C-alpha positions as CSV (number, residue, x, y, z in Angstrom):
1,M,111.9,42.6,80.0
2,V,109.8,40.1,81.9
3,R,110.8,41.6,85.3
4,A,109.8,45.1,84.1
5,R,106.4,43.9,82.9
6,R,105.6,42.1,86.1
7,A,106.5,45.2,88.2
8,V,104.1,47.3,86.1
9,G,101.4,44.7,86.5
10,V,101.7,44.9,90.3
11,W,101.5,48.7,90.1
12,L,98.3,48.5,88.1
13,R,96.6,46.1,90.6
14,M,97.6,48.4,93.6
15,S,96.6,51.7,91.9
16,A,93.5,53.7,91.0
17,L,92.9,56.6,88.6
18,L,91.2,59.8,89.8
19,T,90.2,62.8,87.8
20,V,89.9,66.1,89.7
21,R,87.3,68.6,88.4
22,T,87.3,72.0,90.0
23,P,85.0,74.7,88.5
24,G,86.9,77.1,86.4
25,R,90.0,74.8,86.4
26,Q,91.4,72.4,83.8
27,P,90.7,68.8,85.0
28,F,93.7,66.6,85.7
29,T,94.1,62.9,86.4
30,L,96.1,61.3,89.2
31,V,97.4,57.8,89.8
32,I,96.4,56.9,93.4
33,D,99.1,54.4,94.4
34,A,99.5,55.7,98.0
35,R,97.5,57.7,100.5
36,L,97.1,61.4,99.5
37,E,95.5,64.3,101.3
38,F,93.4,66.8,99.3
39,G,92.8,70.3,100.6
40,R,93.6,74.0,100.1
41,E,96.9,73.7,102.0
42,G,99.5,71.0,103.0
43,A,101.9,68.7,101.3
44,G,99.2,66.7,99.4
45,V,97.1,67.7,96.4
46,L,96.1,71.4,96.5
47,V,92.6,72.2,95.4
48,A,91.7,75.7,94.4
49,D,88.2,75.7,95.8
50,Q,87.3,78.0,98.7
51,R,84.6,75.6,100.0
52,V,87.3,72.9,100.4
53,S,89.0,72.8,103.9
54,R,92.7,73.3,104.4
55,R,92.9,69.5,105.0
56,H,89.7,68.1,103.6
57,V,89.9,64.4,102.7
58,A,92.4,61.5,102.4
59,I,92.2,59.1,99.5
60,G,94.2,55.9,99.1
61,P,94.2,52.9,96.8
62,G,91.8,50.1,97.3
63,T,91.3,46.9,95.3
64,A,90.3,46.4,91.7
65,G,90.6,50.2,90.9
66,A,88.6,51.3,94.0
67,V,89.8,54.0,96.4
68,E,89.5,54.3,100.2
69,V,88.1,57.8,101.3
70,T,88.3,59.3,104.7
71,D,87.0,62.8,105.6
72,L,89.5,64.7,107.7
73,G,87.0,66.7,109.8
74,S,86.3,69.1,106.9
75,A,83.9,72.1,107.4
76,N,81.6,71.1,104.5
77,G,81.9,67.4,104.7
78,T,82.6,64.8,101.9
79,Q,80.0,63.2,99.8
80,V,80.2,60.0,97.8
81,D,77.6,59.7,95.1
82,E,75.7,62.5,96.8
83,V,75.7,60.8,100.2
84,T,77.7,62.4,103.1
85,I,80.2,59.9,104.5
86,S,81.5,59.3,108.0
87,G,84.5,57.1,108.6
88,A,86.5,55.3,105.9
89,T,84.5,54.5,102.8
90,T,85.3,52.4,99.7
91,V,84.4,54.1,96.4
92,E,84.3,51.8,93.4
93,P,85.3,52.8,89.8
94,G,82.7,55.0,88.4
95,G,81.9,56.6,91.8
96,V,82.1,60.4,92.3
97,I,83.5,62.0,95.5
98,R,82.5,65.6,96.1
99,I,84.5,68.0,98.3
100,G,83.2,71.6,98.2
101,D,82.4,72.4,94.6
102,T,85.1,70.0,93.4
103,E,84.3,66.5,92.0
104,L,86.8,63.6,92.1
105,H,85.8,60.9,89.6
106,V,87.1,57.4,90.2
107,L,87.9,56.2,86.7
108,T,87.2,52.7,85.3
109,D,90.3,52.9,83.0
110,V,92.5,50.8,85.2
111,A,93.1,47.4,83.4
112,P,92.0,44.3,85.3
113,A,94.6,42.1,86.9
114,T,94.1,39.5,84.1
115,A,94.9,42.0,81.3
116,P,98.4,42.2,79.8
117,A,100.6,43.9,82.3
118,T,101.6,46.8,80.1
119,E,98.1,47.9,79.0
120,I,95.7,50.5,80.4
121,R,93.0,50.3,77.7
122,R,95.0,51.6,74.8
123,R,92.9,53.8,72.6
124,T,95.3,53.7,69.6
125,S,97.6,51.1,68.1
126,E,100.7,53.0,69.1
127,E,103.0,51.7,71.8
128,S,101.7,52.8,75.3
129,S,103.8,55.0,77.6
130,I,104.0,52.1,80.1
131,E,105.6,49.9,77.4
132,R,108.1,52.6,76.6
133,V,109.0,52.9,80.3
134,A,109.3,49.1,80.6
135,A,111.5,49.0,77.5
136,A,113.7,51.7,79.0
137,A,114.0,49.8,82.3
138,D,115.3,46.8,80.4
139,R,118.3,48.6,79.1
140,T,121.7,47.6,80.4
141,D,123.8,50.6,79.4
142,W,122.4,53.1,82.0
143,P,125.0,54.3,84.5
144,A,124.7,52.9,88.0
145,E,123.4,56.1,89.5
146,V,120.6,58.1,87.9
147,L,120.9,61.7,89.2
148,G,118.2,64.0,90.5
149,V,115.2,61.7,90.1
150,G,113.6,61.8,93.5
151,N,114.7,65.0,95.2
152,E,114.8,67.7,92.5
153,P,111.9,70.2,92.6
154,G,112.6,71.6,89.1
155,T,112.2,75.2,88.1
156,L,110.1,77.4,90.4
157,T,109.0,81.0,90.4
158,V,109.7,82.5,93.7
159,L,107.6,85.5,95.0
160,F,108.6,87.8,97.9
161,T,106.2,90.2,99.4
162,D,106.7,92.9,102.1
163,I,104.6,95.6,103.6
164,E,106.2,99.0,103.0
165,S,107.2,101.0,106.2
166,S,105.9,98.2,108.4
167,T,107.8,99.2,111.5
168,E,106.4,102.7,111.5
169,R,102.9,101.4,110.9
170,A,103.2,98.9,113.7
171,V,104.3,101.6,116.2
172,S,101.6,104.0,115.1
173,M,98.7,101.5,115.1
174,G,99.5,99.7,118.4
175,D,100.1,95.9,118.9
176,Q,96.5,94.7,118.8
177,A,95.4,96.7,115.7
178,W,98.6,95.7,113.9
179,Y,98.1,92.1,114.8
180,E,94.6,92.1,113.4
181,L,95.8,93.8,110.2
182,L,98.5,91.2,109.7
183,R,95.9,88.4,110.3
184,R,93.7,89.8,107.6
185,H,96.7,90.2,105.3
186,E,97.6,86.6,105.8
187,D,94.1,85.5,104.9
188,L,94.3,87.6,101.7
189,V,97.8,86.3,100.6
190,S,96.8,82.7,101.4
191,A,93.6,82.9,99.4
192,H,95.4,84.1,96.2
193,V,98.4,81.8,96.6
194,D,96.1,78.8,97.1
195,A,93.9,79.8,94.2
196,H,96.9,79.7,91.8
197,R,98.3,76.4,93.2
198,G,101.2,78.0,94.9
199,R,102.7,77.4,98.3
200,I,103.6,79.8,101.1
201,V,107.1,78.7,102.0
202,K,107.4,80.9,105.1
203,H,106.4,84.3,106.5
204,Q,107.6,86.6,109.2
205,G,104.9,88.9,110.2
206,D,104.5,91.3,107.3
207,G,106.7,89.5,104.7
208,Y,106.1,86.3,102.7
209,M,108.1,83.9,100.5
210,C,105.9,81.9,98.1
211,C,106.7,79.6,95.3
212,F,104.8,78.5,92.2
213,R,105.3,75.9,89.4
214,S,104.1,78.5,86.9
215,A,105.5,82.0,86.4
216,R,102.1,83.1,85.0
217,S,100.3,81.8,88.1
218,A,102.7,83.7,90.4
219,I,102.0,86.9,88.5
220,L,98.3,86.5,88.6
221,A,98.4,85.8,92.3
222,S,100.4,89.0,92.7
223,I,97.9,91.0,90.6
224,G,95.0,89.7,92.7
225,I,96.6,90.6,95.9
226,Q,97.4,94.2,94.7
227,R,93.9,94.7,93.4
228,D,92.3,93.6,96.7
229,L,94.7,95.9,98.6
230,E,93.7,98.7,96.4
231,R,90.0,98.0,97.1
232,Q,90.8,98.0,100.8
233,R,92.5,101.4,100.5
234,A,89.4,102.8,99.0
235,T,87.0,101.4,101.6
236,D,89.2,101.5,104.7
237,P,92.0,104.1,104.2
238,L,93.0,104.1,107.9
239,N,94.0,100.5,107.7
240,A,95.5,100.7,104.1
241,I,98.8,99.1,103.4
242,A,101.2,99.2,100.5
243,V,102.9,95.9,99.6
244,R,106.0,95.5,97.4
245,M,106.5,92.3,95.4
246,G,109.4,90.7,93.5
247,L,109.4,87.6,91.3
248,H,112.1,85.5,89.7
249,T,112.3,82.1,88.1
250,G,115.1,79.6,88.4
251,E,116.3,76.3,89.8
252,V,116.3,76.2,93.6
253,L,117.3,73.9,96.4
254,V,114.6,72.6,98.8
255,A,115.3,71.7,102.4
256,D,113.7,68.8,104.2
257,D,111.3,71.3,105.9
258,G,110.3,72.8,102.5
259,D,112.4,75.9,102.8
260,L,114.0,77.2,99.6
261,F,117.6,78.1,99.1
262,G,120.0,79.1,96.3
263,K,121.0,82.1,94.2
264,H,117.6,82.4,92.4
265,V,115.9,82.7,95.8
266,V,118.3,85.5,96.7
267,V,117.6,87.2,93.4
268,A,113.9,87.1,94.0
269,A,114.3,88.7,97.4
270,R,116.6,91.4,96.1
271,I,114.0,92.3,93.3
272,G,111.3,92.4,96.0
273,A,113.4,94.8,98.1
274,A,113.9,97.1,95.0
275,A,110.1,97.5,94.5
276,A,108.1,100.3,95.9
277,G,104.9,99.9,97.8
278,G,102.2,98.8,95.3
279,E,104.7,97.6,92.7
280,V,105.1,94.1,91.3
281,L,108.6,93.8,89.8
282,V,109.7,90.7,87.8
283,S,113.0,89.6,86.4
284,E,113.6,89.5,82.6
285,I,113.1,85.7,82.5
286,V,109.7,86.0,84.2
287,R,108.7,88.6,81.6
288,Q,109.9,86.4,78.8
289,I,107.9,83.4,80.1
290,A,104.6,85.3,80.7
291,E,104.5,87.9,78.0
292,P,103.8,85.9,74.8
293,R,100.1,85.4,75.7
294,G,99.7,89.1,75.5
295,D,97.3,89.7,78.4
296,I,99.8,90.9,81.0
297,S,101.5,94.2,80.4
298,F,105.1,94.9,81.5
299,V,106.3,98.5,81.8
300,D,109.1,100.7,83.3
301,Q,112.0,98.5,82.3
302,R,115.1,99.3,84.5
303,V,118.4,97.7,85.6
304,I,119.1,97.2,89.3
305,S,122.1,96.1,91.2
306,L,121.6,93.0,93.4
307,K,122.9,93.4,97.0
308,G,125.4,90.7,97.8
309,I,125.5,89.4,94.2
310,S,127.9,90.8,91.6
311,D,125.3,90.6,88.9
312,V,122.8,93.3,87.7
313,E,119.3,92.4,86.7
314,T,116.8,93.8,84.2
315,V,113.4,94.1,85.9
316,W,110.0,95.1,84.7
317,Q,107.0,96.4,86.5
318,V,103.7,94.5,86.0
319,D,100.9,96.9,85.1
320,W,98.4,95.1,87.3
321,R,95.7,97.7,86.9
322,A,95.6,97.0,83.2
323,Y,95.2,93.3,83.4
324,G,91.8,92.2,82.0
325,G,90.9,95.7,81.0
Protein backbone atom coordinates (compact mmCIF):
# COMPACT_ATOMS: atom_id res chain seq x y z
CA MET A 1 0.00 0.00 0.00
CA VAL A 2 2.91 2.35 0.73
CA ARG A 3 4.25 1.95 -2.80
CA ALA A 4 0.85 2.84 -4.28
CA ARG A 5 0.53 5.96 -2.13
CA ARG A 6 4.00 7.16 -3.09
CA ALA A 7 3.23 6.70 -6.79
CA VAL A 8 0.07 8.78 -6.44
CA GLY A 9 2.01 11.45 -4.58
CA VAL A 10 4.49 11.79 -7.45
CA TRP A 11 1.58 12.01 -9.91
CA LEU A 12 0.09 14.91 -7.96
CA ARG A 13 3.31 16.88 -7.88
CA MET A 14 3.78 16.47 -11.66
CA SER A 15 0.18 17.30 -12.65
CA ALA A 16 -2.19 20.25 -12.91
CA LEU A 17 -5.95 20.54 -13.20
CA LEU A 18 -7.55 22.50 -16.01
CA THR A 19 -11.26 23.25 -16.53
CA VAL A 20 -12.34 23.90 -20.14
CA ARG A 21 -15.28 26.30 -20.53
CA THR A 22 -16.63 26.71 -24.07
CA PRO A 23 -19.81 28.81 -24.57
CA GLY A 24 -22.85 26.58 -24.99
CA ARG A 25 -20.94 23.51 -23.80
CA GLN A 26 -20.78 21.64 -20.52
CA PRO A 27 -17.48 22.46 -18.73
CA PHE A 28 -15.09 19.57 -18.17
CA THR A 29 -11.89 19.20 -16.16
CA LEU A 30 -8.65 17.59 -17.33
CA VAL A 31 -5.60 16.34 -15.49
CA ILE A 32 -2.56 17.84 -17.25
CA ASP A 33 0.19 15.30 -16.61
CA ALA A 34 1.70 15.46 -20.12
CA ARG A 35 1.82 17.94 -22.99
CA LEU A 36 -1.58 18.24 -24.74
CA GLU A 37 -2.60 20.18 -27.83
CA PHE A 38 -5.93 22.02 -27.89
CA GLY A 39 -7.68 22.87 -31.17
CA ARG A 40 -10.56 22.09 -33.50
CA GLU A 41 -8.71 19.12 -35.03
CA GLY A 42 -5.91 16.72 -34.25
CA ALA A 43 -5.13 14.01 -31.74
CA GLY A 44 -5.31 16.26 -28.66
CA VAL A 45 -8.26 17.92 -26.95
CA LEU A 46 -10.95 18.97 -29.44
CA VAL A 47 -12.54 22.36 -28.73
CA ALA A 48 -15.90 23.11 -30.37
CA ASP A 49 -15.20 26.80 -30.88
CA GLN A 50 -15.01 28.23 -34.41
CA ARG A 51 -12.62 30.98 -33.24
CA VAL A 52 -10.14 28.32 -32.13
CA SER A 53 -7.58 27.26 -34.73
CA ARG A 54 -7.22 23.67 -35.86
CA ARG A 55 -4.01 23.45 -33.78
CA HIS A 56 -4.22 26.36 -31.37
CA VAL A 57 -2.22 25.89 -28.19
CA ALA A 58 -0.08 23.32 -26.35
CA ILE A 59 -0.34 22.98 -22.57
CA GLY A 60 1.88 20.86 -20.35
CA PRO A 61 2.44 20.39 -16.62
CA GLY A 62 4.58 22.84 -14.71
CA THR A 63 5.53 22.88 -11.04
CA ALA A 64 3.26 23.27 -8.00
CA GLY A 65 0.08 22.96 -10.09
CA ALA A 66 1.14 25.46 -12.77
CA VAL A 67 1.02 24.77 -16.51
CA GLU A 68 3.32 25.70 -19.39
CA VAL A 69 1.44 27.27 -22.35
CA THR A 70 2.71 27.67 -25.92
CA ASP A 71 0.67 29.20 -28.74
CA LEU A 72 0.98 27.12 -31.95
CA GLY A 73 0.71 30.00 -34.40
CA SER A 74 -3.05 30.33 -33.98
CA ALA A 75 -5.05 32.83 -36.01
CA ASN A 76 -6.57 34.61 -33.00
CA GLY A 77 -3.72 34.22 -30.55
CA THR A 78 -3.69 32.98 -26.96
CA GLN A 79 -4.24 35.20 -23.92
CA VAL A 80 -3.24 34.59 -20.32
CA ASP A 81 -5.16 36.73 -17.86
CA GLU A 82 -6.18 38.98 -20.80
CA VAL A 83 -2.60 39.46 -22.06
CA THR A 84 -1.59 37.96 -25.42
CA ILE A 85 1.40 35.67 -25.02
CA SER A 86 4.34 34.92 -27.27
CA GLY A 87 6.60 31.98 -26.59
CA ALA A 88 6.30 29.53 -23.72
CA THR A 89 4.49 31.03 -20.71
CA THR A 90 3.98 29.69 -17.20
CA VAL A 91 0.44 30.03 -15.85
CA GLU A 92 0.03 29.64 -12.10
CA PRO A 93 -3.03 28.09 -10.40
CA GLY A 94 -5.92 30.54 -10.58
CA GLY A 95 -4.83 31.85 -13.98
CA VAL A 96 -7.13 31.90 -17.02
CA ILE A 97 -6.02 30.99 -20.55
CA ARG A 98 -8.27 32.20 -23.37
CA ILE A 99 -8.35 30.64 -26.85
CA GLY A 100 -11.06 32.02 -29.10
CA ASP A 101 -14.18 32.26 -26.93
CA THR A 102 -13.06 29.36 -24.74
CA GLU A 103 -11.56 29.80 -21.27
CA LEU A 104 -9.14 27.32 -19.71
CA HIS A 105 -9.03 27.78 -15.94
CA VAL A 106 -5.96 26.49 -14.09
CA LEU A 107 -7.41 25.15 -10.85
CA THR A 108 -5.98 25.47 -7.37
CA ASP A 109 -7.38 22.09 -6.29
CA VAL A 110 -4.14 20.15 -6.64
CA ALA A 111 -2.84 19.19 -3.21
CA PRO A 112 0.59 20.57 -2.26
CA ALA A 113 3.50 18.12 -2.17
CA THR A 114 3.44 18.12 1.65
CA ALA A 115 -0.21 16.97 1.80
CA PRO A 116 -1.12 13.31 2.32
CA ALA A 117 -0.38 11.55 -0.95
CA THR A 118 -3.92 10.32 -1.58
CA GLU A 119 -5.78 13.58 -1.07
CA ILE A 120 -6.95 16.25 -3.51
CA ARG A 121 -8.84 18.47 -1.07
CA ARG A 122 -11.60 16.07 -0.17
CA ARG A 123 -14.94 17.85 0.15
CA THR A 124 -16.64 15.01 2.04
CA SER A 125 -15.61 12.46 4.62
CA GLU A 126 -15.99 9.65 2.09
CA GLU A 127 -13.02 7.75 0.77
CA SER A 128 -11.53 9.54 -2.23
CA SER A 129 -11.36 7.96 -5.68
CA ILE A 130 -7.56 8.06 -5.50
CA GLU A 131 -7.64 6.04 -2.28
CA ARG A 132 -9.89 3.48 -3.94
CA VAL A 133 -7.48 3.21 -6.87
CA ALA A 134 -4.53 2.88 -4.52
CA ALA A 135 -6.33 0.17 -2.55
CA ALA A 136 -7.10 -1.71 -5.74
CA ALA A 137 -3.48 -1.49 -6.83
CA ASP A 138 -2.44 -3.17 -3.56
CA ARG A 139 -4.42 -6.34 -4.31
CA THR A 140 -2.41 -9.48 -5.00
CA ASP A 141 -5.15 -11.57 -6.63
CA TRP A 142 -5.27 -9.76 -10.01
CA PRO A 143 -4.21 -11.85 -13.00
CA ALA A 144 -0.77 -11.08 -14.42
CA GLU A 145 -2.21 -9.43 -17.54
CA VAL A 146 -5.03 -6.87 -17.42
CA LEU A 147 -6.66 -6.91 -20.84
CA GLY A 148 -7.68 -3.97 -22.97
CA VAL A 149 -6.64 -1.08 -20.75
CA GLY A 150 -4.49 1.04 -23.02
CA ASN A 151 -5.56 0.31 -26.57
CA GLU A 152 -9.34 -0.22 -26.58
CA PRO A 153 -11.34 2.72 -27.99
CA GLY A 154 -14.64 1.53 -26.55
CA THR A 155 -17.97 1.86 -28.29
CA LEU A 156 -18.13 4.36 -31.14
CA THR A 157 -20.88 5.60 -33.41
CA VAL A 158 -19.65 5.49 -37.01
CA LEU A 159 -21.08 7.79 -39.67
CA PHE A 160 -20.68 7.31 -43.42
CA THR A 161 -21.64 10.04 -45.87
CA ASP A 162 -21.67 10.00 -49.66
CA ILE A 163 -22.78 12.40 -52.40
CA GLU A 164 -25.49 10.82 -54.53
CA SER A 165 -24.66 10.45 -58.27
CA SER A 166 -21.25 12.01 -57.69
CA THR A 167 -19.65 10.61 -60.86
CA GLU A 168 -22.34 12.08 -63.10
CA ARG A 169 -22.13 15.42 -61.29
CA ALA A 170 -18.34 15.55 -61.61
CA VAL A 171 -18.49 14.93 -65.35
CA SER A 172 -21.24 17.46 -65.95
CA MET A 173 -19.65 20.22 -63.83
CA GLY A 174 -16.05 19.88 -64.99
CA ASP A 175 -12.95 19.35 -62.86
CA GLN A 176 -12.47 22.86 -61.47
CA ALA A 177 -16.09 23.45 -60.48
CA TRP A 178 -16.34 19.96 -58.97
CA TYR A 179 -13.15 20.52 -56.98
CA GLU A 180 -14.48 23.79 -55.56
CA LEU A 181 -17.77 22.12 -54.64
CA LEU A 182 -15.92 19.30 -52.84
CA ARG A 183 -13.76 21.83 -50.98
CA ARG A 184 -16.85 23.68 -49.73
CA HIS A 185 -18.46 20.38 -48.77
CA GLU A 186 -15.37 19.41 -46.78
CA ASP A 187 -15.56 22.67 -44.85
CA LEU A 188 -19.24 22.02 -44.09
CA VAL A 189 -18.71 18.44 -42.91
CA SER A 190 -15.66 19.40 -40.84
CA ALA A 191 -17.50 22.23 -39.09
CA HIS A 192 -20.37 19.99 -37.95
CA VAL A 193 -18.15 17.04 -36.98
CA ASP A 194 -15.85 19.32 -34.96
CA ALA A 195 -18.78 21.06 -33.27
CA HIS A 196 -20.04 17.71 -31.96
CA ARG A 197 -16.61 16.45 -30.87
CA GLY A 198 -16.36 13.87 -33.60
CA ARG A 199 -13.44 12.92 -35.81
CA ILE A 200 -13.16 12.57 -39.57
CA VAL A 201 -11.42 9.22 -39.89
CA LYS A 202 -10.86 9.51 -43.63
CA HIS A 203 -12.47 10.76 -46.81
CA GLN A 204 -12.15 10.06 -50.48
CA GLY A 205 -13.39 12.98 -52.51
CA ASP A 206 -17.13 12.97 -51.96
CA GLY A 207 -17.40 10.36 -49.17
CA TYR A 208 -16.54 10.55 -45.45
CA MET A 209 -16.11 8.14 -42.57
CA CYS A 210 -16.49 9.85 -39.18
CA CYS A 211 -16.72 8.60 -35.62
CA PHE A 212 -18.25 9.96 -32.42
CA ARG A 213 -18.23 8.93 -28.76
CA SER A 214 -21.93 9.81 -28.57
CA ALA A 215 -24.69 8.45 -30.82
CA ARG A 216 -26.71 11.61 -30.20
CA SER A 217 -23.79 13.80 -31.24
CA ALA A 218 -23.42 11.82 -34.47
CA ILE A 219 -27.11 12.29 -35.27
CA LEU A 220 -27.06 16.02 -34.50
CA ALA A 221 -24.00 16.48 -36.73
CA SER A 222 -25.88 14.67 -39.52
CA ILE A 223 -28.97 16.82 -39.02
CA GLY A 224 -26.87 19.97 -39.18
CA ILE A 225 -25.18 18.91 -42.41
CA GLN A 226 -28.50 18.03 -44.06
CA ARG A 227 -30.08 21.33 -43.03
CA ASP A 228 -27.18 23.35 -44.39
CA LEU A 229 -27.30 21.39 -47.64
CA GLU A 230 -31.01 22.14 -47.92
CA ARG A 231 -30.33 25.85 -47.47
CA GLN A 232 -27.66 25.64 -50.17
CA ARG A 233 -30.16 24.00 -52.54
CA ALA A 234 -32.53 26.92 -52.01
CA THR A 235 -29.91 29.62 -52.56
CA ASP A 236 -27.67 27.97 -55.17
CA PRO A 237 -29.63 25.22 -56.97
CA LEU A 238 -27.03 24.80 -59.74
CA ASN A 239 -24.47 23.61 -57.19
CA ALA A 240 -26.92 21.65 -55.04
CA ILE A 241 -25.94 18.16 -53.89
CA ALA A 242 -27.84 15.36 -52.17
CA VAL A 243 -25.93 13.45 -49.49
CA ARG A 244 -26.87 10.08 -48.07
CA MET A 245 -25.84 9.12 -44.54
CA GLY A 246 -25.72 5.94 -42.47
CA LEU A 247 -24.98 5.52 -38.76
CA HIS A 248 -24.33 2.49 -36.55
CA THR A 249 -22.95 2.01 -33.03
CA GLY A 250 -20.66 -0.78 -31.86
CA GLU A 251 -17.21 -1.89 -30.77
CA VAL A 252 -14.54 -1.21 -33.41
CA LEU A 253 -10.86 -1.81 -33.97
CA VAL A 254 -8.55 1.18 -34.37
CA ALA A 255 -5.34 0.97 -36.40
CA ASP A 256 -2.16 2.84 -35.50
CA ASP A 257 -3.01 5.53 -38.07
CA GLY A 258 -6.49 6.04 -36.57
CA ASP A 259 -8.41 4.09 -39.23
CA LEU A 260 -11.38 2.02 -38.06
CA PHE A 261 -12.04 -1.65 -38.79
CA GLY A 262 -14.46 -4.39 -37.83
CA LYS A 263 -17.97 -5.65 -38.49
CA HIS A 264 -19.71 -2.60 -37.02
CA VAL A 265 -17.81 -0.30 -39.40
CA VAL A 266 -18.99 -2.43 -42.33
CA VAL A 267 -22.57 -2.31 -41.03
CA ALA A 268 -22.44 1.50 -40.89
CA ALA A 269 -21.12 1.62 -44.46
CA ARG A 270 -23.86 -0.71 -45.72
CA ILE A 271 -26.55 1.39 -44.03
CA GLY A 272 -25.11 4.51 -45.65
CA ALA A 273 -25.19 2.81 -49.05
CA ALA A 274 -28.87 1.91 -48.52
CA ALA A 275 -29.84 5.54 -47.93
CA ALA A 276 -31.13 7.84 -50.64
CA GLY A 277 -29.84 11.34 -51.19
CA GLY A 278 -31.01 13.57 -48.36
CA GLU A 279 -31.67 10.62 -46.02
CA VAL A 280 -30.07 9.90 -42.64
CA LEU A 281 -30.53 6.21 -41.85
CA VAL A 282 -29.62 4.78 -38.45
CA SER A 283 -29.52 1.25 -37.10
CA GLU A 284 -31.91 0.03 -34.43
CA ILE A 285 -29.30 0.35 -31.69
CA VAL A 286 -28.65 4.00 -32.59
CA ARG A 287 -32.39 4.70 -32.41
CA GLN A 288 -32.65 2.98 -29.03
CA ILE A 289 -29.80 5.08 -27.63
CA ALA A 290 -31.00 8.44 -28.97
CA GLU A 291 -34.80 8.19 -28.85
CA PRO A 292 -35.54 8.37 -25.08
CA ARG A 293 -34.90 12.12 -24.87
CA GLY A 294 -37.82 12.57 -27.24
CA ASP A 295 -36.52 15.43 -29.40
CA ILE A 296 -35.31 13.38 -32.38
CA SER A 297 -37.97 11.70 -34.53
CA PHE A 298 -37.36 8.36 -36.26
CA VAL A 299 -39.67 7.36 -39.13
CA ASP A 300 -39.96 4.91 -42.02
CA GLN A 301 -38.80 1.76 -40.28
CA ARG A 302 -37.57 -0.88 -42.70
CA VAL A 303 -35.41 -3.99 -42.86
CA ILE A 304 -32.44 -4.14 -45.22
CA SER A 305 -29.98 -6.85 -46.24
CA LEU A 306 -26.33 -6.06 -45.59
CA LYS A 307 -24.08 -6.76 -48.56
CA GLY A 308 -21.27 -9.13 -47.62
CA ILE A 309 -22.87 -9.87 -44.23
CA SER A 310 -25.43 -12.61 -43.68
CA ASP A 311 -27.39 -10.47 -41.23
CA VAL A 312 -30.30 -8.16 -41.91
CA GLU A 313 -30.68 -4.85 -40.10
CA THR A 314 -33.67 -2.80 -39.01
CA VAL A 315 -33.05 0.82 -39.95
CA TRP A 316 -34.89 4.06 -39.31
CA GLN A 317 -34.87 7.37 -41.10
CA VAL A 318 -34.11 10.44 -39.01
CA ASP A 319 -36.74 13.14 -39.57
CA TRP A 320 -34.12 15.87 -39.59
CA ARG A 321 -36.50 18.60 -40.75
CA ALA A 322 -38.63 18.07 -37.63
CA TYR A 323 -35.79 18.43 -35.13
CA GLY A 324 -36.27 21.47 -32.92
CA GLY A 325 -39.60 22.28 -34.52
